[in-house]
Backbone as numpy.savetxt, mean C-alpha at the origin, in Angstrom:
# Nx Ny Nz CAx CAy CAz Cx Cy Cz
-22.20 0.37 -11.13 -21.38 1.39 -10.38 -21.10 0.91 -9.01
-22.19 0.32 -8.25 -22.01 -0.08 -6.88 -21.25 -1.34 -6.95
-21.34 -2.19 -7.87 -20.70 -3.45 -7.98 -19.18 -3.23 -8.07
-18.84 -2.18 -8.96 -17.46 -1.85 -9.21 -16.80 -1.34 -7.87
-17.50 -0.57 -7.19 -16.90 0.04 -5.93 -16.82 -1.11 -4.98
-17.82 -1.98 -4.80 -17.54 -3.13 -3.94 -16.33 -4.01 -4.34
-16.21 -4.17 -5.58 -15.08 -5.10 -6.03 -13.73 -4.38 -5.66
-13.66 -3.10 -5.90 -12.44 -2.36 -5.64 -12.20 -2.38 -4.16
-13.23 -2.13 -3.27 -13.03 -2.21 -1.99 -12.56 -3.58 -1.39
-13.12 -4.67 -1.98 -12.76 -6.07 -1.60 -11.33 -6.22 -2.00
-10.91 -5.81 -3.22 -9.51 -5.96 -3.64 -8.58 -5.29 -2.70
-8.90 -3.96 -2.42 -8.10 -3.18 -1.44 -7.81 -3.79 -0.11
-9.07 -4.35 0.44 -8.94 -5.05 1.65 -8.02 -6.30 1.69
-8.29 -7.05 0.55 -7.44 -8.24 0.42 -5.88 -7.97 0.23
-5.65 -6.85 -0.50 -4.26 -6.49 -0.75 -3.60 -6.02 0.59
-4.42 -5.18 1.37 -3.89 -4.66 2.68 -3.57 -5.88 3.65
-4.51 -6.87 3.51 -4.43 -8.02 4.45 -3.09 -8.77 4.06
-2.88 -9.01 2.75 -1.67 -9.75 2.27 -0.48 -9.04 2.66
-0.44 -7.67 2.57 0.82 -6.92 2.94 1.14 -7.07 4.39
-0.09 -6.92 5.17 0.05 -6.89 6.60 0.64 -8.30 7.17
0.06 -9.35 6.57 0.45 -10.67 7.05 1.81 -11.00 6.59
2.29 -10.54 5.40 3.56 -10.87 4.89 4.72 -9.87 5.37
4.37 -8.63 5.52 5.38 -7.70 5.79 5.31 -6.93 7.08
4.02 -7.14 7.79 3.77 -6.51 9.18 3.47 -5.11 9.10
3.57 -4.47 10.13 3.13 -3.14 10.30 3.83 -2.02 9.31
5.14 -2.34 9.14 5.93 -1.46 8.29 5.43 -1.51 6.84
4.94 -2.69 6.49 4.46 -2.80 5.14 3.12 -2.00 5.02
2.28 -1.95 5.98 1.08 -1.20 5.96 1.53 0.30 5.90
2.51 0.65 6.74 2.92 2.01 6.81 3.44 2.44 5.38
4.25 1.59 4.78 4.88 1.87 3.44 3.63 2.05 2.32
2.66 1.12 2.44 1.42 1.21 1.66 0.75 2.49 1.78
0.58 2.89 2.96 -0.13 4.14 3.36 0.57 5.30 2.76
2.00 5.32 2.90 2.73 6.41 2.39 2.64 6.59 0.88
2.65 5.32 0.29 2.50 5.38 -1.27 1.14 5.93 -1.61
0.12 5.46 -0.96 -1.29 5.92 -1.32 -1.36 7.41 -0.99
-0.95 7.96 0.17 -1.09 9.31 0.50 -0.32 10.15 -0.51
0.94 9.70 -0.79 1.85 10.42 -1.67 1.17 10.59 -3.08
0.50 9.55 -3.56 -0.13 9.66 -4.92 -1.30 10.52 -4.79
-2.12 10.35 -3.77 -3.28 11.25 -3.63 -2.97 12.71 -3.49
-1.95 12.94 -2.73 -1.53 14.39 -2.61 -0.58 14.98 -3.57
-0.21 14.02 -4.49 0.79 14.39 -5.56 2.16 14.84 -5.05
2.55 14.16 -3.99 3.76 14.39 -3.32 4.67 13.37 -3.64
5.77 13.73 -4.36 6.76 12.64 -4.88 7.53 12.19 -3.79
7.88 12.95 -2.86 8.75 12.62 -1.67 8.09 11.60 -0.78
6.86 11.76 -0.59 6.02 10.73 0.26 5.98 9.43 -0.42
5.54 9.50 -1.68 5.31 8.21 -2.40 6.61 7.48 -2.57
7.78 8.27 -2.85 9.01 7.59 -2.97 9.51 6.94 -1.80
9.33 7.56 -0.56 9.69 6.97 0.72 8.90 5.64 0.83
7.65 5.63 0.66 6.86 4.45 0.73 7.24 3.38 -0.31
7.58 3.71 -1.53 8.03 2.80 -2.42 9.35 2.09 -2.18
10.17 2.91 -1.55 11.55 2.41 -1.14 11.30 1.44 0.02
10.50 1.75 1.01 10.18 0.85 2.07 9.68 -0.35 1.54
8.72 -0.44 0.69 8.13 -1.64 0.11 9.27 -2.44 -0.63
10.07 -1.87 -1.31 11.11 -2.50 -2.01 12.10 -3.17 -1.07
12.44 -2.40 -0.01 13.23 -3.01 0.96 12.69 -4.24 1.72
11.40 -4.08 2.03 10.74 -5.23 2.69 10.65 -6.38 1.78
10.32 -6.21 0.52 10.18 -7.27 -0.47 11.57 -8.04 -0.73
12.62 -7.25 -0.74 14.01 -7.85 -0.99 14.38 -8.69 0.26
14.05 -8.15 1.32 14.42 -8.81 2.68 13.64 -10.10 2.92
12.43 -10.20 2.42 11.53 -11.39 2.71 11.99 -12.60 1.86
């Protein structure tokens, strides 16, 4: 149980770091919007975050 949580936290930190170094602050903002939208079950928030991520990925 504890090992699973540690592995998930390490993966999340690594993914956040990869997004930040590759796409900057806007990438982190988009990732937060997607996460908050999913957690709050708000389709608008998660859609805006997803669109931002797609725009950043196509631009890079």
